[in-house]
N, C-alpha and C positions, 0 to 999 in steps of 0.2 A: 524252330525255324530260324532263330537268330544266327545260327552257325552257317546259314546258306552262303555260298560263294557265287557271286554274280559278276559277269564281265559284259562290257559294251564295246562294240567295234563299229566305227563309222568313218565319215570323211567330210572334209570341208576345204575351202581354199579360194584363191583369187578368182578362178573361173567356175568353181563349183558352188559358190555361195555358202550359206551357213544353215540352211534349213534342216539338213539331216543331223547336224551337230546340235542345234537348239532342241529339237524334239527328243533326241536320244538322251541329251543331258538332263532334260526335265524329268524323265523317268529315272535316270541315275540318281538325281537329287532326292527323289521320293524314297528310293530304296535306302539311300544313306541316312535320311531323316528317321527311318524306322530301324536304324542300327544293324542294317544288313551289310556284310562285307562286300564291297563292290569296287571294280576296277574299270577304268575308262581308257580306251585306246582309239587314237585318231590319226588317220592318214591326211596330212595337210601340208601345204606349202606356206602357211601362215602359223605363227606361234601365238597362242592365246593365253599367256601366263597371267595377264591381268583380268581376264574375264571368266575363264573356266579353270577352276582349280582341280588338281589331281589327275591331269591328263597325261598319258604316256603316248608319245608319238611313234608311229610305225609306218610301214609301207605295205600295201596289199601284195606287191610283188614278193615280199619276204614273209608273207603271213604264216603264222603258226600260233596255236593256242598255247600261251605261256604257262598258265596255271590251271590246275584241275578245277573245273567249275561245275556247279550244279545247273546253272542257268546262264545262257548266253544270248544277248540281243545283238543282232547285226542289221545295219541300216545302210544300204549302198546302192548306187547305180553302176558301180564299177567292178565290184567283186564278182568273179565268175562262179559258175555252178560248183566247181571243185572246192572253192573256199567254203561255200555253203555246206557241202557234204562233210568237210572236215569239222565244221562247227557242229553239225548234227550228230556226228559220231563222238564228239568230245564232251558231251554233257547230258544230263538227264532230260533237259528241255531246251531246245533252240527256238528263239522267237525271231521271226523275220519281219521287220518293219517294211511294209510294202506300200506302193502308191497305185500301181495299175496292173497287178498280176505279172510282174516283170519276168519271173522264172517259173519253171516247174520245180518248186522247192522240194527238197528232201523232207524226210520225216521231221515234224516240228509244229510250231504254232505260227499262224500268219496273223499279223497285226496290221490292219488297214483301217484308218479312222476316217476315210472319206465318207461323206454322208450317204453316198450311193454304193458303197463297197459291195454289199451283198447282192443287190440286183444287177449290178453291172459287171463285176469281176469274178464273183464267186458263187454263181448260181449252182454250178456243179461242184459239190464238196467232195473231198477225197478222204478216205478213212485214215490215211497216214497223217492227216493234218487236224489240228484243232484251230479254231478261228476266234479272233477278237475283232469284230467288224463294226464300223459306224462311229458316230460322234460320241457315244458313251465312252470311247477309249481315246479320245483326243487328249494328248498331253499338253497341259498349260503350265508354264513356269510359275513357281511359287510367288515371285515378285508381282505377277499380274493378279494373282488371287488376293493380294493385300492392297492393291491399288484402288482408290476411289476416284472415278472419273470426275473431272471438273472442266466442263466445256468452255473453250475460248474460241475467238474468231480466227481460225487458222486451218489451212489445208495441209494434211500430212502426206508426204510422198515417200513410198518405200518400194524400191525397184529390185529387191534381192540384195543379198550380201555384197555382190560384186557388180551389179548393174551390167550383166553380161551383154545386154543388147544396146548399151550406150544410149539410153533414152533420157537421162537426167536433164540434159540441156534442151532437148526437143520439147519435153513436157513442160518445163518451167517457162520456156518461150511461148508455148501454146496457151498457157493460162495467164499470161502477163496482164491482159486487160481485165481480168477478174480481180477487183481491188480488195484483196485480202492477203495476209502473209502466207507464204508457202514455206513449209519446213520440210527439207529434203535430207534423207540419210545418204551419206556418201562415204565410201571407204578408200577412194583413190584421191591422193593429195592434189594432183594437178586438176582434176575435175572439181574438187572442193574449192580451190582457189579461183577457178573460172566462174563457178556458180555464185560465189560470195560477192561478186561484183554486180550481180543483177539486182534490180529494184524489187523490194518486197519479198526477197528470198532469204531465208535463214538456213544455213548449212549445219547439219550435225555430222561432223567428221569423226568417224570411228567412235561413236558415243559409247559411254558405259551403259550397261543394261538398265541401271536405275534412271539415267538421263533419258534413254530411249523410251522406256515404258512411261515415264512421267509425261513426256511430250505426246506420245500416242493417246494417253488418257485424257488430255485436255484439248484434243482436236475436234473440230466440228464436222470434218469430212476427211476422207482418206482416199488416196489412189495407191493400190498395192498390187504387186504380182500375186498370182494365185498360189500362195505358199504359206508357210507357217505364220508369217506376219499378218496375213489376212484373217486366219483363224483367231489370232490373238486380238486383233482389232474388233472382231465380232464379239469376243468375250467382254471387251470393254464397251460394247454397244455403240461403236463409232460407225456411222453410215459410210460404206466403202464401195468404190468402183474397182472391180477386179480387172487387172490387165494381164492377158496371157502373152508371154514373150517367147514361149516355146510350144511346139505342137502338143507335147504331152500335158500341157496346162489347160488346153482349150476345153476338154471334156470336164475337167475338174472345175474350171471357172463357171461353166454353165450350171453345174450341180450346186455350186456355192450360192448362186442366185436362186435356184429352184428351192433350196432348203433355207432361204432367208438369212444366210450368213453374209451376203453381199447384196447391194442394191441393184447393180447391173454389171455387165462385163464387156470388155473391149479386147479384140484380138489384133495384134500388130500384123497378122497375115492378111487382114482386110486392107485393101489399098486406100480406103477412106477412114482408117482408124483414127487419124488425128482429129478430123471433124467430129467423128462419133464421140471420142473422149471429151472434147471441148464442150459439146452440147450436153453430154451426160453430167459433167461437173457443173456447168451453168444451171442446168435444171435442178440438180440436187441442192446446190448451194444457194442459188438465188430464188428459186421458185418453191422449193420444198424445205426451206429452212425450218428446223425444229422437228423434222421427221425422226421418229423414234425407232431404233432398232430393237427387235426382241432379243432377249438373251437365249439363244438356242443352245449354247454351250454352257454347261453348269460348272466346269472347272474340276470335276472329280475324276477325270480320266486316268490320271496316274495312280490314284488309289485303287481304281477298278483293275488296272493292269496288274498292280501288285497282288490284289486279292485273287484274281483269276490264275495268274502264273503259280501262286502258292498252291491253289487248289489242284491245278494240273500236275504239278510235281508230286503232291501227296497222293493223287489218284494213281 
């Protein structure tokens, strides 16, 4: 099996965030660590030379499978069904990383690690598909698995790779009267400069993965979009309030709370969301200090993905 040839295709960028890149790359790193020949292809308007090694940049509009592969992973909100069909026809096993049953996928394997994936999206299974569903298949990066949490008094704020809803300033102002340091991740230079002038706010501008993970691990509370960062905070057992900034995140945010990955959730579609968020932070930080999160995620997801895909190819 060490001669297996694997390819990953996904996307990221200023308006697309980093979620698809992060989770696909976590699986890619696992395959590489097991001496599997793997290639990683990324459609992005940002270059990540210092963070993600071995990336080849491409465009979905010019998509083609470059090398003969046994196994291909594809993770996208933008690739159309024709691209998925090309992938399916180009390898022994195609794996579609999915969030909400986005397409009627061609023959292959559907990977959806949402805690409610089976009962919500895939009640009716199709014979042309195999399925890897639920938290057992959640890909957690290796750096998280090695991190030992050391709680300090700070609130961690992560609003997606690009903060596409421009909430950074609103939320830091909203929490101004809660007397504790707020650490916020920002990828826009102008926003970073503006936030750095606020009292009790520390800005992490385009942090390295090591810096980001270390900060997450020592936070006593977090506010995060319902994305990969929230799953990672859950692994670190940081009590988190999920904030849904897009319609497709609302169902996911509710399920994260139901399955004890987050303490509560707020949707910006609610006209009173600012008051709801402020009260949720106040209650969790001031009233329920020391509340312990269960570790619902065990960190073995990438190994299970490797094991199951090998089994499916062999089968």
